[in-house]
MDTraj code that builds the backbone (N, CA, C; nanometers):
import mdtraj as md
import numpy as np

residues = "MET LEU THR ALA LEU ASP HIS VAL GLN LEU ALA ALA PRO PRO GLY SER GLU ASP ASP LEU ARG ALA TYR TYR ALA GLY ILE LEU GLY MET THR GLU VAL PRO LYS PRO PRO VAL LEU ALA ALA ARG GLY GLY CYS TRP PHE GLU ALA GLY SER VAL ARG LEU HIS LEU GLY VAL GLU ARG ASP PHE ARG PRO ALA ARG LYS ALA HIS PRO GLY LEU ARG VAL THR ASP ILE GLU ALA PHE ALA ALA ARG LEU ALA ALA HIS GLY ALA LYS VAL VAL ARG ASP ASP ASP LEU PRO GLY HIS LYS ARG PHE TYR SER GLU ASP PRO VAL GLY ASN ARG LEU GLU PHE LEU GLU PRO LEU ALA".split()
xyz = np.array([
    [0.3778, 0.7368, -2.6022],
    [0.3743, 0.7729, -2.5141],
    [0.2926, 0.7734, -2.4472],
    [0.3616, 0.7802, -2.2809],
    [0.3140, 0.7221, -2.1620],
    [0.1332, 0.8383, -2.1333],
    [0.0809, 0.7559, -2.0288],
    [-0.0839, 0.7808, -2.1099],
    [-0.1079, 0.8023, -1.9569],
    [-0.0788, 0.7120, -1.8695],
    [-0.0852, 0.7372, -1.6817],
    [-0.0537, 0.5661, -1.5819],
    [-0.0393, 0.5902, -1.5085],
    [0.0350, 0.4765, -1.4461],
    [-0.0504, 0.3526, -1.4100],
    [-0.0921, 0.3051, -1.4771],
    [-0.1942, 0.1276, -1.4198],
    [-0.1784, 0.0817, -1.2924],
    [-0.0477, 0.0526, -1.2214],
    [-0.0386, 0.0156, -1.1374],
    [0.0743, -0.0016, -1.0557],
    [0.1806, -0.0061, -0.9162],
    [0.2145, -0.0318, -0.8893],
    [0.2492, -0.2214, -0.8208],
    [0.3374, -0.2540, -0.8096],
    [0.3678, -0.3539, -0.7471],
    [0.4188, -0.3970, -0.6887],
    [0.4401, -0.4294, -0.5736],
    [0.5096, -0.4350, -0.4209],
    [0.5025, -0.6365, -0.4391],
    [0.6318, -0.7041, -0.3532],
    [0.7104, -0.8183, -0.3724],
    [0.5736, -0.8168, -0.2049],
    [0.5844, -0.9370, -0.1487],
    [0.5387, -0.9896, -0.0329],
    [0.5968, -1.1612, -0.0061],
    [0.5818, -1.1924, 0.1098],
    [0.6784, -1.3109, 0.1062],
    [0.5387, -1.4232, 0.0451],
    [0.5942, -1.5687, 0.0606],
    [0.4358, -1.6959, 0.0254],
    [0.4287, -1.6770, 0.1304],
    [0.2434, -1.7223, 0.1459],
    [0.2047, -1.7369, 0.2187],
    [0.1365, -1.6384, 0.3346],
    [0.1456, -1.4293, 0.2402],
    [0.1393, -1.3374, 0.3442],
    [-0.0381, -1.3017, 0.2252],
    [-0.0713, -1.3524, 0.1951],
    [-0.1692, -1.2903, 0.1508],
    [-0.2925, -1.3085, 0.2438],
    [-0.3782, -1.3693, 0.3869],
    [-0.4390, -1.2793, 0.3846],
    [-0.3692, -1.2153, 0.5539],
    [-0.2574, -1.1874, 0.5488],
    [-0.2309, -1.0334, 0.5534],
    [-0.2493, -0.9566, 0.5526],
    [-0.2480, -0.9611, 0.4084],
    [-0.2269, -0.8229, 0.3424],
    [-0.4050, -0.7838, 0.2880],
    [-0.4018, -0.9244, 0.2777],
    [-0.6797, -0.8594, 0.2879],
    [-0.6745, -0.8338, 0.3264],
    [-0.6005, -0.8729, 0.4997],
    [-0.6124, -0.8055, 0.6649],
    [-0.5862, -0.6273, 0.6517],
    [-0.5079, -0.6343, 0.5652],
    [-0.3894, -0.4733, 0.6082],
    [-0.4776, -0.4065, 0.4928],
    [-0.4685, -0.3950, 0.3747],
    [-0.4822, -0.3486, 0.2810],
    [-0.6518, -0.3469, 0.2325],
    [-0.7235, -0.4300, 0.2715],
    [-0.8918, -0.4535, 0.2428],
    [-0.9614, -0.3763, 0.3953],
    [-0.8784, -0.4420, 0.5289],
    [-0.9310, -0.4544, 0.5978],
    [-0.9431, -0.3122, 0.7015],
    [-0.8071, -0.2932, 0.7196],
    [-0.7223, -0.1245, 0.7412],
    [-0.7613, -0.0590, 0.6685],
    [-0.6795, -0.0636, 0.5187],
    [-0.6871, 0.1224, 0.4229],
    [-0.7810, 0.1134, 0.3644],
    [-0.9160, 0.0253, 0.3870],
    [-1.0565, 0.0073, 0.2457],
    [-1.0464, 0.0061, 0.1402],
    [-0.8808, -0.0817, 0.0945],
    [-0.9132, -0.1485, -0.0840],
    [-1.0047, -0.2429, -0.1055],
    [-1.0381, -0.2234, -0.2158],
    [-1.1712, -0.3575, -0.2502],
    [-1.0401, -0.4351, -0.3492],
    [-1.0508, -0.5680, -0.3003],
    [-0.9529, -0.7362, -0.3294],
    [-1.0009, -0.7105, -0.4594],
    [-0.8878, -0.7552, -0.5948],
    [-0.9627, -0.7894, -0.7700],
    [-0.9331, -0.8635, -0.7393],
    [-1.0118, -0.9426, -0.8190],
    [-0.9651, -1.1412, -0.8993],
    [-0.8512, -1.1070, -0.9762],
    [-0.7421, -1.1966, -0.9233],
    [-0.6357, -1.1621, -1.0523],
    [-0.6633, -1.2882, -1.1646],
    [-0.6521, -1.2817, -1.2864],
    [-0.6979, -1.3763, -1.4013],
    [-0.6079, -1.5127, -1.3659],
    [-0.6711, -1.5937, -1.3886],
    [-0.6451, -1.7633, -1.2821],
    [-0.5300, -1.7866, -1.3416],
    [-0.4366, -1.7691, -1.4127],
    [-0.2634, -1.7955, -1.4428],
    [-0.1904, -1.7789, -1.3854],
    [-0.2308, -1.5791, -1.3448],
    [-0.1306, -1.4971, -1.2730],
    [-0.2385, -1.5665, -1.1368],
    [-0.3639, -1.5832, -1.0763],
    [-0.3518, -1.6482, -0.9590],
    [-0.3357, -1.7790, -0.8969],
    [-0.2725, -1.8491, -1.0007],
    [-0.1879, -1.9334, -0.9632],
    [-0.0468, -1.9138, -0.9062],
    [-0.0748, -1.8367, -0.9080],
    [0.1435, -1.7521, -0.8374],
    [0.1016, -1.7187, -0.7662],
    [0.0448, -1.6860, -0.6688],
    [-0.0254, -1.6412, -0.5713],
    [0.0178, -1.4938, -0.5582],
    [-0.0681, -1.4543, -0.4385],
    [-0.0253, -1.2463, -0.4129],
    [-0.1714, -1.2505, -0.4023],
    [-0.2121, -1.1032, -0.4079],
    [-0.3336, -1.0672, -0.4714],
    [-0.3035, -0.9076, -0.4887],
    [-0.4332, -0.8955, -0.5327],
    [-0.4409, -0.7190, -0.6376],
    [-0.5901, -0.6341, -0.5140],
    [-0.5495, -0.4829, -0.5051],
    [-0.5959, -0.4054, -0.4872],
    [-0.6630, -0.3074, -0.5500],
    [-0.7670, -0.1868, -0.5304],
    [-0.7883, -0.0884, -0.6172],
    [-0.9241, -0.0169, -0.5417],
    [-0.8366, 0.1139, -0.5045],
    [-0.9773, 0.2266, -0.4399],
    [-0.9322, 0.3417, -0.5540],
    [-1.0829, 0.3695, -0.6016],
    [-1.0724, 0.4281, -0.6925],
    [-0.9567, 0.4012, -0.8525],
    [-0.8914, 0.4738, -0.8462],
    [-0.7720, 0.5227, -0.9431],
    [-0.6059, 0.4132, -0.8558],
    [-0.6668, 0.4128, -0.8088],
    [-0.5248, 0.3064, -0.7161],
    [-0.5329, 0.2153, -0.7086],
    [-0.4147, 0.1111, -0.8036],
    [-0.4563, 0.0129, -0.7820],
    [-0.2661, -0.0845, -0.7240],
    [-0.2768, -0.1129, -0.6803],
    [-0.1930, -0.2525, -0.5876],
    [-0.1565, -0.3640, -0.5910],
    [-0.0500, -0.4488, -0.6768],
    [-0.0714, -0.5212, -0.7323],
    [0.0244, -0.5279, -0.5738],
    [0.0178, -0.7443, -0.5644],
    [0.2064, -0.7519, -0.3865],
    [0.1671, -0.8975, -0.4762],
    [0.2781, -0.9367, -0.5485],
    [0.3238, -1.0404, -0.5676],
    [0.4192, -1.1221, -0.5008],
    [0.4189, -1.2396, -0.5370],
    [0.4971, -1.3262, -0.4174],
    [0.5942, -1.3339, -0.5102],
    [0.7195, -1.3240, -0.3713],
    [0.8693, -1.3776, -0.4428],
    [0.8869, -1.4208, -0.3377],
    [0.9771, -1.5376, -0.3570],
    [1.0437, -1.7146, -0.3339],
    [1.1261, -1.6000, -0.2246],
    [1.2206, -1.5598, -0.2815],
    [1.3378, -1.4565, -0.1367],
    [1.3263, -1.3230, -0.1595],
    [1.1997, -1.3071, -0.0885],
    [1.1239, -1.1196, -0.0387],
    [1.2031, -1.1089, 0.0756],
    [1.2265, -0.9045, 0.0060],
    [1.2911, -0.8740, 0.1250],
    [1.2266, -0.7287, 0.0856],
    [1.1559, -0.6779, 0.2426],
    [1.0832, -0.5719, 0.1779],
    [1.1646, -0.4440, 0.1779],
    [1.0426, -0.3852, 0.0442],
    [1.1252, -0.2725, 0.0493],
    [1.1366, -0.1542, 0.0975],
    [1.2382, -0.0711, 0.1630],
    [1.2197, -0.0241, 0.2753],
    [1.2916, 0.1229, 0.1929],
    [1.2852, 0.1398, 0.0569],
    [1.3589, 0.2890, 0.0587],
    [1.2112, 0.3555, -0.0754],
    [1.2282, 0.2463, -0.1717],
    [1.1105, 0.1949, -0.2845],
    [1.0066, 0.2546, -0.1813],
    [0.9232, 0.2517, -0.2365],
    [0.7848, 0.2942, -0.2032],
    [0.6572, 0.4297, -0.2484],
    [0.5224, 0.3270, -0.2867],
    [0.4143, 0.4509, -0.3376],
    [0.3832, 0.4892, -0.2574],
    [0.3965, 0.6547, -0.3220],
    [0.3223, 0.7698, -0.2744],
    [0.1325, 0.7804, -0.2912],
    [0.1088, 0.7593, -0.1993],
    [-0.0219, 0.6892, -0.1864],
    [-0.1202, 0.8807, -0.1002],
    [-0.2585, 0.9138, -0.2019],
    [-0.2668, 1.0017, -0.1836],
    [-0.3878, 1.0079, -0.1060],
    [-0.4497, 1.0384, 0.0476],
    [-0.5256, 1.0429, 0.1053],
    [-0.6425, 1.1530, 0.1439],
    [-0.7775, 1.1733, 0.0998],
    [-0.7757, 1.3025, 0.2318],
    [-0.8461, 1.2846, 0.3716],
    [-0.8757, 1.3355, 0.4725],
    [-0.7928, 1.3647, 0.5998],
    [-0.7128, 1.3026, 0.6609],
    [-0.6062, 1.3266, 0.6174],
    [-0.5115, 1.2658, 0.6573],
    [-0.4949, 1.2117, 0.7957],
    [-0.5035, 1.3234, 0.8962],
    [-0.4830, 1.2951, 1.0313],
    [-0.6336, 1.1856, 1.0780],
    [-0.7031, 1.1472, 0.9988],
    [-0.7891, 1.0622, 1.0362],
    [-0.7429, 0.9111, 0.9938],
    [-0.6891, 0.9361, 0.8910],
    [-0.6173, 0.7719, 0.8486],
    [-0.4753, 0.7769, 0.9253],
    [-0.3576, 0.8729, 0.9791],
    [-0.3180, 0.7724, 1.0150],
    [-0.3573, 0.7619, 1.1930],
    [-0.4442, 0.8473, 1.2302],
    [-0.5401, 0.8035, 1.3546],
    [-0.5468, 0.6109, 1.3244],
    [-0.6770, 0.6196, 1.1826],
    [-0.6860, 0.4616, 1.1986],
    [-0.5464, 0.3780, 1.1550],
    [-0.4530, 0.4287, 1.1315],
    [-0.3220, 0.3173, 1.0737],
    [-0.2653, 0.2665, 1.2448],
    [-0.2909, 0.3784, 1.3002],
    [-0.2153, 0.3597, 1.4804],
    [-0.2693, 0.2943, 1.5323],
    [-0.4266, 0.3228, 1.5535],
    [-0.5419, 0.2211, 1.6613],
    [-0.5235, 0.0638, 1.5589],
    [-0.4594, -0.0148, 1.4931],
    [-0.4662, -0.1486, 1.3492],
    [-0.2986, -0.1465, 1.4370],
    [-0.2154, -0.0838, 1.5327],
    [-0.1288, -0.1178, 1.5866],
    [-0.0072, -0.0910, 1.4204],
    [-0.0172, 0.0091, 1.3648],
    [0.1055, 0.0330, 1.2181],
    [0.1290, 0.1993, 1.2669],
    [0.2832, 0.1465, 1.2666],
    [0.3525, 0.2210, 1.2557],
    [0.3118, 0.3757, 1.1967],
    [0.3329, 0.4717, 1.2504],
    [0.3159, 0.6050, 1.2334],
    [0.4879, 0.7212, 1.1706],
    [0.4357, 0.6912, 1.0871],
    [0.6225, 0.8544, 1.1040],
    [0.5844, 0.9923, 1.0472],
    [0.5881, 1.0491, 1.1150],
    [0.5557, 1.1571, 1.0285],
    [0.6403, 1.2566, 0.9894],
    [0.6318, 1.3606, 0.7916],
    [0.7535, 1.3869, 0.7586],
    [0.7268, 1.5595, 0.6725],
    [0.7578, 1.6254, 0.7728],
    [0.7531, 1.7686, 0.7326],
    [0.8144, 1.7643, 0.6518],
    [0.8934, 1.7355, 0.5503],
    [1.0149, 1.7510, 0.4532],
    [0.9233, 1.7883, 0.3455],
    [0.8443, 1.7512, 0.3290],
    [0.7876, 1.7868, 0.1536],
    [0.6409, 1.9230, 0.0981],
    [0.7251, 1.9558, 0.0674],
    [0.6600, 2.1861, 0.0976],
    [0.5414, 2.1369, 0.0533],
    [0.4077, 2.2218, 0.1172],
    [0.2267, 2.1972, 0.0329],
    [0.2077, 2.0912, 0.1109],
    [0.2336, 1.9231, 0.1665],
    [0.1623, 1.8559, 0.1809],
    [0.2151, 1.8499, 0.3262],
    [0.0942, 1.7574, 0.4132],
    [0.1089, 1.6539, 0.5470],
    [0.1316, 1.4970, 0.4795],
    [0.2339, 1.4551, 0.5391],
    [0.2361, 1.2680, 0.4997],
    [0.3307, 1.2445, 0.6029],
    [0.2996, 1.1173, 0.5600],
    [0.3585, 1.0482, 0.6812],
    [0.3675, 0.9010, 0.6292],
    [0.4688, 0.8265, 0.6587],
    [0.5337, 0.6907, 0.6847],
    [0.4966, 0.5730, 0.7542],
    [0.4519, 0.4362, 0.6532],
    [0.3897, 0.3106, 0.6996],
    [0.4926, 0.2429, 0.6472],
    [0.4467, 0.1230, 0.7073],
    [0.4628, -0.0084, 0.6414],
    [0.3556, -0.1168, 0.6674],
    [0.3432, -0.1839, 0.4967],
    [0.2934, -0.2759, 0.5144],
    [0.2670, -0.4102, 0.6370],
    [0.1731, -0.4849, 0.6894],
    [0.2661, -0.5822, 0.7221],
    [0.3719, -0.6562, 0.6421],
    [0.4287, -0.6714, 0.5771],
    [0.5113, -0.7424, 0.5410],
    [0.6442, -0.7319, 0.5293],
    [0.5902, -0.5526, 0.5564],
    [0.7577, -0.4205, 0.5750],
    [0.7717, -0.3797, 0.4693],
    [0.6908, -0.3776, 0.3683],
    [0.7436, -0.3064, 0.3011],
    [0.6707, -0.1412, 0.2874],
    [0.7600, -0.0201, 0.2458],
    [0.7678, 0.0941, 0.3044],
    [0.5521, 0.1563, 0.2466],
    [0.4863, 0.2196, 0.3008],
    [0.4079, 0.2866, 0.2808],
    [0.4193, 0.4646, 0.2621],
    [0.4014, 0.5575, 0.1332],
    [0.3803, 0.6868, 0.1753],
    [0.2251, 0.7624, 0.1744],
    [0.1989, 0.8201, 0.2661],
    [0.0454, 0.8931, 0.2615],
    [0.0168, 1.0181, 0.2516],
    [0.0624, 1.0927, 0.1606],
    [-0.0251, 1.2121, 0.1832],
    [-0.1380, 1.3299, 0.0907],
    [-0.1530, 1.4155, 0.1574],
    [-0.2521, 1.5161, 0.1422],
    [-0.2284, 1.6787, 0.1288],
    [-0.1806, 1.6829, 0.0014],
    [-0.2119, 1.8479, -0.0321],
    [-0.2627, 1.9539, 0.1115],
    [-0.2133, 2.0226, 0.1247],
    [-0.2226, 2.1318, 0.1507],
    [-0.3315, 2.2070, 0.0588],
    [-0.4256, 2.3091, 0.1161],
    [-0.5634, 2.3955, 0.1057],
    [-0.4375, 2.4862, 0.0471],
])
top = md.Topology()
chain = top.add_chain()
for i, resn in enumerate(residues, 1):
    res = top.add_residue(resn, chain, resSeq=i)
    for name in ("N", "CA", "C"):
        top.add_atom(name, md.element.get_by_symbol(name[0]), res)
traj = md.Trajectory(xyz[None], top)
């Protein structure tokens, strides 16, 4: 039986780790966690924030995920959107999900990310 979602993996091009660290740790505020040595040799990086785990894996023939995406719950979504915009990230608001405020953005390699907050 399924009990939980362990992590979501997104692809990234070779050599993008520093940009990913600057974005996921520096801007989103996630913590980078060490990969096991056998996996670290493949490149990429892993991040966590609370129970949220995102793995960025190197893909030689990389194409960013433009439709598929993780949906990440946040608190104080307006401040979060302002933080991303202040760092030059695109913020595309969307009011189509009843009971939520949400917006879309992209990581530095072009992967789509959804940020949402349930309305009180």
